[in-house]
C-alpha positions as CSV (number, residue, x, y, z in Angstrom):
1,M,11.1,21.4,-13.1
2,K,11.3,17.6,-14.4
3,C,9.1,15.5,-16.6
4,V,7.2,13.2,-14.2
5,W,7.6,10.2,-16.6
6,S,10.9,10.6,-18.0
7,G,12.7,12.8,-15.0
8,K,14.5,14.9,-17.6
9,E,14.5,18.6,-17.6
10,I,11.6,20.6,-18.8
11,K,13.2,23.8,-19.9
12,Q,10.6,25.4,-23.4
13,D,8.6,21.7,-23.6
14,L,6.1,21.6,-20.9
15,N,2.6,19.9,-21.2
16,I,0.7,19.2,-18.9
17,D,-0.5,15.3,-18.3
18,H,-3.3,13.8,-17.0
19,I,-2.2,10.7,-15.1
20,I,-5.2,9.1,-16.6
21,P,-6.1,10.3,-19.4
22,Y,-8.9,12.8,-19.7
23,S,-10.4,10.9,-23.0
24,L,-10.8,8.1,-20.2
25,W,-12.0,9.9,-17.1
26,Q,-13.4,13.2,-17.7
27,N,-11.1,14.6,-14.9
28,N,-8.8,17.8,-13.9
29,D,-8.5,17.6,-10.6
30,L,-5.1,18.6,-9.3
31,W,-3.1,15.5,-8.4
32,N,-4.3,14.0,-12.3
33,L,-2.4,17.1,-13.7
34,L,1.3,16.2,-13.3
35,P,4.1,18.5,-15.7
36,S,5.9,16.4,-18.8
37,K,8.2,17.1,-21.7
38,S,5.9,17.6,-24.7
39,A,7.2,14.7,-26.6
40,I,6.7,12.3,-23.8
41,N,2.7,13.4,-23.3
42,G,2.4,12.8,-26.9
43,K,3.4,9.4,-26.2
44,K,2.4,8.8,-23.7
45,S,-1.0,9.8,-25.1
46,D,-4.7,8.1,-23.5
47,K,-3.0,5.7,-22.7
48,I,-2.4,4.3,-18.6
49,P,0.9,4.5,-16.8
50,H,1.9,0.8,-16.4
51,I,2.2,0.1,-12.2
52,T,6.4,-0.5,-13.1
53,L,6.4,2.9,-14.3
54,L,4.6,4.3,-10.9
55,D,6.6,2.4,-8.8
56,K,9.6,4.0,-10.5
57,R,8.4,7.4,-10.5
58,K,6.9,7.8,-7.3
59,Q,8.7,9.7,-5.4
60,E,8.6,12.3,-8.2
61,I,4.7,11.9,-8.8
62,I,4.6,12.5,-4.4
63,A,7.1,15.1,-4.3
64,Y,4.4,17.1,-7.1
65,W,1.8,16.7,-5.3
66,Q,2.9,17.5,-1.8
67,L,3.8,20.6,-3.5
68,I,0.3,21.4,-5.0
69,H,-0.9,20.5,-1.4
70,K,1.1,22.9,-0.1
71,H,-0.3,25.6,-2.7
72,K,-3.6,24.0,-2.7
73,A,-4.7,22.6,0.4
74,Q,-8.1,21.7,0.8
75,V,-8.7,21.2,-2.9
76,F,-6.2,19.0,-3.3
77,K,-7.2,17.4,-0.4
78,N,-10.6,16.9,-1.0
79,E,-10.0,15.8,-4.6
80,I,-7.0,13.3,-4.3
81,S,-9.6,12.2,-0.8
82,H,-12.5,11.6,-3.1
83,A,-10.4,9.5,-6.3
84,L,-8.3,7.8,-4.7
85,C,-8.1,7.1,-1.4
86,G,-11.3,7.9,0.5
87,T,-11.5,9.8,3.5
88,L,-8.4,9.6,5.7
89,S,-6.7,11.2,8.8
90,E,-3.3,13.5,7.0
91,D,-0.8,11.6,8.2
92,E,2.7,10.1,7.5
93,D,0.7,8.0,5.4
94,F,-1.4,10.4,3.4
95,Y,0.4,10.2,0.0
96,E,1.5,6.0,0.4
97,Q,-2.0,5.1,0.1
98,C,-2.7,8.1,-1.9
99,F,-0.7,6.6,-4.5
100,E,-1.6,3.2,-4.0
101,G,-5.4,3.5,-4.8
102,L,-3.7,5.4,-8.2
103,K,-1.6,2.3,-8.9
104,V,-5.4,0.2,-8.2
105,K,-6.8,2.1,-10.0
106,C,-4.5,1.9,-13.2
107,N,-3.8,-1.7,-12.7
108,F,-8.3,-2.2,-13.2
109,L,-8.3,0.5,-15.9
110,V,-5.6,-1.8,-18.0
111,E,-6.9,-5.1,-16.7
112,H,-10.3,-5.3,-16.5
113,Q,-11.2,-2.3,-18.7
114,G,-8.9,-3.2,-21.5
115,Y,-7.0,0.0,-21.9
116,E,-3.5,0.2,-22.8
117,S,-0.5,1.0,-20.8
118,Y,2.0,3.5,-20.9
119,F,5.4,2.3,-20.2
120,G,7.7,5.2,-20.3
């Protein structure tokens, strides 16, 4: 398993990070919970991932989403659709559209709500 933000292998220092911090948006949806090294999670803390970090780690984020979706299909789809991308058909663009929704939400929180960015 690798840290979603650094790409480094996680051995015994696994934390589950909220992409959008729980303190800002009390959300424990499956799409919002990804593996992170504990030191990285501590640095990110209550910051919002910057758009450049999201773009850099896009493949890893989507890969974890696909894994979660595989094991908790209906719950995952309901949660991510409601929070990030509305009602969509599940086609090849499903994850892309949800990822774009994540970027829009993160950008809004930083640019319009004044939350601090995490650059990784």
